[in-house]
C-alpha positions in Angstrom: 0.0 -0.3 0.0 1.2 3.5 -0.7 0.1 6.8 0.7 0.8 9.9 -0.6 -0.9 13.5 -0.4 -2.1 14.9 -3.5 -3.6 18.3 -4.3 -6.1 19.2 -6.9 -6.7 22.8 -8.3 -10.2 23.7 -7.5 -12.3 26.2 -9.9 -12.0 29.2 -7.7 -8.7 29.3 -7.7 -7.4 27.4 -4.6 -5.8 24.3 -4.0 -7.7 21.2 -2.4 -5.6 18.8 -0.3 -6.2 14.8 0.1 -4.2 11.8 1.3 -5.0 9.1 -1.5 -4.3 5.6 -0.4 -3.1 2.9 -3.2 -3.9 -0.4 -2.9 -2.2 -1.9 -6.3 -4.2 -3.0 -9.0 -6.1 -6.3 -10.1 -7.0 -7.6 -13.4 -10.6 -7.1 -14.7 -12.8 -9.8 -16.7 -12.4 -8.0 -19.5 -8.7 -8.1 -19.3 -8.0 -4.5 -18.2 -6.0 -2.9 -15.5 -8.2 -1.7 -12.6 -6.6 0.5 -9.8 -7.1 0.4 -6.3 -7.3 3.8 -4.4 -9.0 5.9 -1.9 -9.2 9.1 -1.0 -9.6 10.8 2.0 -10.2 14.6 1.7 -8.4 17.1 4.4 -10.4 19.7 3.8 -8.0 21.9 4.1 -8.0 24.8 1.0 -4.4 26.5 -0.1 -4.6 30.2 -1.8 -2.8 29.9 -5.0 -1.0 33.0 -5.1 -0.7 34.8 -1.3 -0.5 38.2 -1.5 0.5 38.8 2.0 3.1 37.4 4.6 0.8 36.5 7.0 -1.0 34.4 4.1 1.8 33.0 3.0 2.8 32.0 7.3 -0.8 30.7 7.1 -0.3 28.2 4.0 2.9 26.7 5.3 1.3 25.7 8.8 -1.2 24.0 6.8 1.3 23.1 4.4 3.3 21.3 7.7 0.3 20.1 9.3 -0.7 17.9 6.4 2.3 16.4 5.9 2.4 15.5 9.9 -1.2 14.0 8.9 0.4 11.8 6.1 3.4 10.6 8.3 0.8 9.8 10.6 -1.6 7.9 8.1 2.0 6.2 7.2 2.8 4.5 11.0 -1.0 3.7 11.2 -0.5 1.3 7.9 2.7 0.1 9.4 1.1 -0.9 12.5 -1.6 -3.0 10.9 1.0 -4.6 9.1 2.5 -5.4 11.4 -0.5 -6.7 13.7 
């Protein structure tokens, strides 16, 4: 299993962050490869072009928080694998 932080640009110009859980792939009856993925939306939105120092600082804090959440999810995955 692979866990990664993904981002998506919204129509209003913000960036939405989510965690992607990739569980591999399987071959369907049609012979096509189907990727087994699930997403967890983090309800965190970043501004694309911050204009003030306050906005830049807020984005940096949010980005660091999301990276910590990603590490937490990876630790939980390893914990589940070991038990």
